[in-house]
N, C-alpha and C positions, 0 to 999 in steps of 0.2 A: 461637560456641560449637559444640568438635567433636560430631559427634554419637556418641553409646554404641552400637557397633554391636551388633545381636543374632549370635547362633553363626552362622545360616547366613551373613551379611555377614564375618564374620570369616573363617570356614572359608577365603574364598576373596579375602576382602582385608589379610587380615592377615599384616605381619610383613614385608612386600617393597614401599615405595611407590617405584617408580622415579620420577626426576626429567626433568626436558628432556633428550629425545633417549637416556634407558636403556632399554636392553629390556624391554617390558610385562612378561616373564614372569624370573621367577627365574630368573639363570644359574647354571651350575656353574661356582665357582670350582675350579676341576680346576688345583691349585697349591698345593706342598707350603709354600711360603714365599713373601714380600712385602717388596718393594723401600723402602730409605728411603735419604733423601739425608746424612746425616749417624749418625755413630757416639753423638751425644749421643739422637737420637730415637729410635734404639734400646735405648741404657741405660735412656732414662724407662721404653720397654714393656716391660721386663727386671724392673724396680720396683713396678713395679703402679703408677706415678704418671702414665701416659698410659693409655686406651685404643687398642686399634688391633689391626694386625693382623702377626705374624711369621711364626708356624709354624702348620700346618695343626692338627698335635697340641694345639695349647690351643686355638684358635678360628679357624673362616674364614667368610667373610660367609653362605655357602650355605646352613651349618648355623646360623648365628645367628639367620638371614631364619625359618628354621623352627623354633626353640626357639622365637623370638617371637611366632611364630601361635600356639604348645600355650598358651603362656601366657595370650596374650589370650584364649583357647580357655576355662580355665581359670577366667579370675581373677587369675592370681597374678602377683608384680611382677618375676621371671626364669627362666629354664629353661634347660638343658643338655641339647643330646642326649647318646646314648652308640651303643655297638657293638652295643647288644642289650639287653633288656629287663632281663637276670639281670645286667648292667655297671648297670643302672640303681640297682637293689634294692641291690647291693652299694656303689654310692660315698654312695646313701642313707644309710644304714646307717654306713659305713666313716667318714665326713664329720664324722660325732659320735662317734664311739667307737672306743676303743684299745685295747690288752692291757690285762685287769682289769677294763674295762666288761662291762654285761650290757644286756639289752633284753627284752621283752616283746611276742610275737608270737602273735598268734590263732594256730589251729593249722589253721586252711579256711584254706590257701592252696594254691598250684601245689606239687607236687612239686619241681621244680626247686631251687624258692626254699628250699622245706623244708630240701634236701640244703645249699643254700650257706649258711642260717643256723645248721642243726645239725649238719653236720660239720665243714665249711670254715672259716667264720668261727672255730667253736671251736680250730682248729689254729694261728686266730693271736690267740688269747687272749681271745677276746670270747663271753662267755655268753649263749643264750637258753633264755626259759623259753617254750614254748607255753602257751598257754588256748586252751580253749573261747569262739568269740565269743559264746555265748549264755549261757555263764556271769553269775552278778550283778555288781555291781560290785564286792563285798564281796571275793568271791572273784579276780576281776581283777587288785584293788588289793597282794593279799596278794601276788601274783608280782614286786611290785617289792621292791628292795634298795634302799640307800644310793646303791649305783653302778649304777641304773640309769640309762637317755640316751633313751629311746627305745621306743614303742608302735608296732607294725605291724600290719597287716588289710588285706587285699583287699575291693574296695566289692562284688563278686561272686566268691566264690571259685570258682576252676579247679579241677579240675572239678565240685566238690560242690557249686556255684551256689547257697550260702550268703551271705545279704544280711548286709552288718555295720551294726549299729546305729551311726553314725559320731557322732550326739551321744553315746550312751552312752560309746564311745572316746577322743571328745574330751574329756569330764568329766575318764575316768578319768586319762590322759594329764596334763591341764594342774593336777589337783589333786596329781600327785606332781611337778609341774615339770619332765615333758621336751614333746616336739614328739610330735602325733599323723604317723604317715608311712601313706598309704593308695595304694594300687595299683588307681589307676582303669580298669585296663585293659578290662575288658570293658563296661562302660554308656559308656565315654569321657564327654567333656565338655560329649556331645551330650545325652546322657540322666540325667547325674548331674555337681555341681561340688561335692566333699565341703568345697572352704575355706568354702563356706556354710554350712556344718553343722558347723565347727570344726577339720574338718582343719590340720593347717601346712604339712604335706609332699606333694605326689600325684607318684605313678613310674607309669610308662606302658612298658609292652610295644610299642610305636611300629610291629611288624613284624604284631600284629593287625588290629583295623579300621583305624586310623590311614593305616595304607599300603594296608589295604583288598585287593590285589590278589596277595598271596605272592610281594612282588619285591624285597623287602630287610628285610634281620633290622636292628632297631635298640628303643633305648631315649632315654627322657627323664626327666628330673625338674626338677620344677615348685615354685618356693617363693613361698608365699602372702606373705611378707613380715610375717606377722602374729606371729610365735613372737618373744617378747623376751627373746635371749641372756643378753642383759646381767642379767638380772633374776634368770638362775640361771648367775651368770658362772662359782662354781664346778666347776659340772657339766660346762662346757663350753669348758675352759680353750682348745681349739684358735682356736675364735672369738675369744672375751673377752681372752686373753695374747697378748705380743707373738710374729708367725711369725719366726725366727733365718733362716729359709732365705730370707725377704725384708728384708733389715735392721731386726727388730723391728718390721714392721707388724703394727695388732692390727685384722682383720678386722671387726669389729662397727663402730669408731672409723671406720675410713677409708672401708667400702663400706654402712654400714647396712643398711637393707632389703634391697642386695644381698650381704652376707656372707656367707651360707650357699652362695650358688651359687659368689660367686667365689672361696669358698675349696676349692672342688669343683674347681671349672677351674685354679685357679691351681698346686692342691697336689697333687691326685689325677689329674689327668689329664698333669699335666706329668710325674709321676710313673711311674703304669699303662697311662696312652694308650689307655685303648677309646673312641677317636675313632669317629663315624660318618662314614662313607664322604660326600665333598660329593654323589657321583651318586648315591649312595642316601638324603641329606639331599631330591634335587630328585624323585627317585620317591616319600619319603612326603610329598612336598608336594603332588605331583598326587593323591594319595589325600587328602590335606586336602583337598581342594578339594569334593569328592563326598561330605565324609562326612557330613554331612548331609541328602544324600538317601540314602546306603545305610544307616543305622543305622534309620529308620521301617521299611524293607523286611525288613530282617533281623527284626527287633521282629515285626514283621503275620505276616508267613512263620512264625516260631517258634512264637509264638502260636496259627494255627491248625494246626499240624505237633504242636502237645503237646495241643491240644484232641483231634486224630484219635487219636494216644499212647494217650488215659485213659480214651476209650472204647474202644477194641480189646483182645477179649479171650485175645487172647495176650501180650500186655505186663503183667508184675505189677506195677510203677508208673510213676510219671513225674517229675520233678522238674524246676518250670518254673516262679519267681515269679509269672509271669501267671496261674498258676490259680488261682483264689480259693479251693481247698482248700488249698495249697500252705501251710507253716507261715511263709512268710516274705513272704506275700500284703501284709500289713500294713505293714511295712517298705517292700516295694518300691512302694506304693501311697505309701509317703509321700515317698520318697529318688528314687524313678522315676517318677512318677506318667505319663509316655509312652512307658515304655515301657523293659526293660533291657538285655538284648542277644538274640544269635539263636542262643546256645549253650541248649542243652534236655540233660540225662541224664535216663537209664531204664533198666529190667532187663526182660528177657523172662523168661515163663513155663521153667524149666526150665534156668537160670543160665548158668553161663560158656559149656559148650560150643554152646548154642542161639543162643546170643551171638555166637559168633565164627561158627557157620556162616551167621547172619543176613549177618553184614556181609560173610562173602565171596562172600553172593548179591547185591548191590546193583549198579547197573550204572553209573548216573551217578555219584553219592554215593560218593566217592572215600577209602578207607583212607589216613589221611595223618598225620604226626602234626606237626596245625598244626589252628587253628582262626582264625574270625572273618576269614573271608577271603568273597570275593565268590564262590565255590563251595561249595556244600555237601560238606560230607566226617564223618567219623566214624571213632572212634578206641575201643578200649578198655583202657585206663589200666591195670588190674590186667597186662595182655599186655604193655602197650608202653611207657608215659611214669612209671609208678610200678612199674616190675618189681622194681626195688631195693627195695623197702618190703615187709615180713611184712606178712599177711593181717592182723594186729593193727594194726600202720603204718598199713594200706590203712583200715583203720575210723577209726582215730584222724585221719588226715586228711580223711575223711570221702568215704571210694571205695571204696564195695561194691565184692567181686569180679566182680561182674554188672552193674555198672555200663558201659552206654554210651553216650558222650559223641557227641553230636551238632552241630554247628555248621549252623545253616541259612541257606542262603547266599541271595543273589537271585533267583533263578531265579522261575521261576513256581510258587507253592503246591503247584496241584495237580499238577504233574509231579513235585517234593519226595515229596509222599506216596504216587503211583502208583509210583514207586521202593521205596518202605519196603514198600508193602500187596505187591508181588510179590517180595521179600527175604523178606517173614512167611511168606508163601505157600509 
């Protein structure tokens, strides 16, 4: 009987199992194309009658091994890497929505995703309704329409750090016959596995903790294989009716639980091409091998820093779901009992100007447009990532004008606190 590996072992072992004489370390298949003996072999690949590699825009062995590792970590049936987390979010929705469709989304999401869904996808004829993740089931359900195709949320929102009630969102989605898509970037599958709580599809910006070293931009979509598309066939014609671009093949009939990811690869990646490079996949895999070691260190450090900030009289407020007085503490204990992530948000007495002066005074904690990497870093979203939003939109997205986002790294916690202390001084 095969061993059911635990996450720590999957981080190191999943995805790539070399045979006799093959390289022990996952190789970089740095080739755009792959050779076949006959025209018939190639034709069968183009008709999706055989699986195999012919062009890296569609699939590549390095990418597939890393996608398989992430699928194993999340407990999904299949996954696809993309060139960025934004591409993963776009593909996840666009795979089941087309012009004239609608989806519902938590308003507490990353500013870039808020813009993608609310502005850019609107230009493609796909509408979104944003709802407060803390709203009642009745209120959120009221946002659904006959043409609603999905519900979307972030496990821990960036940068407002609101914790999603995954079971509640799954109930709402399923009672309306649509899948729940969850962005699980911040906790990673080490700290939370949304499929266990009813989510159907998980997306990641692998740029963050999965890569962990700020070397490679990337994304991933993982399918649980649990959503029954055929039971709601009228809502999902792209999956449940013949695709003329593949001689009338129907994805759910031909690929079963692999239908969603196969369609995303064969249609969207074929036509839009946001593939992750094999070189970046290789670097991502190196990051994944230590993910289970880094996440506890990020969380332990962040807990110490959050406790320090909450006791400091120069600090106006601290938001970290590991603090017992945090409004999301109970939800975090339910979904992420071993820790959430290394990201804290807080505000200083004196507001925006004091926040900026504080950030400029830090020594090794760097101001960068990044988060969730081995090095501690800091950002002021209202001046940086979310500067395109009005103060009203900032508050709607859960981003206060004085909010400082601190991504606590894996350095020594005492050194991180010492740098904060001298900057506050």
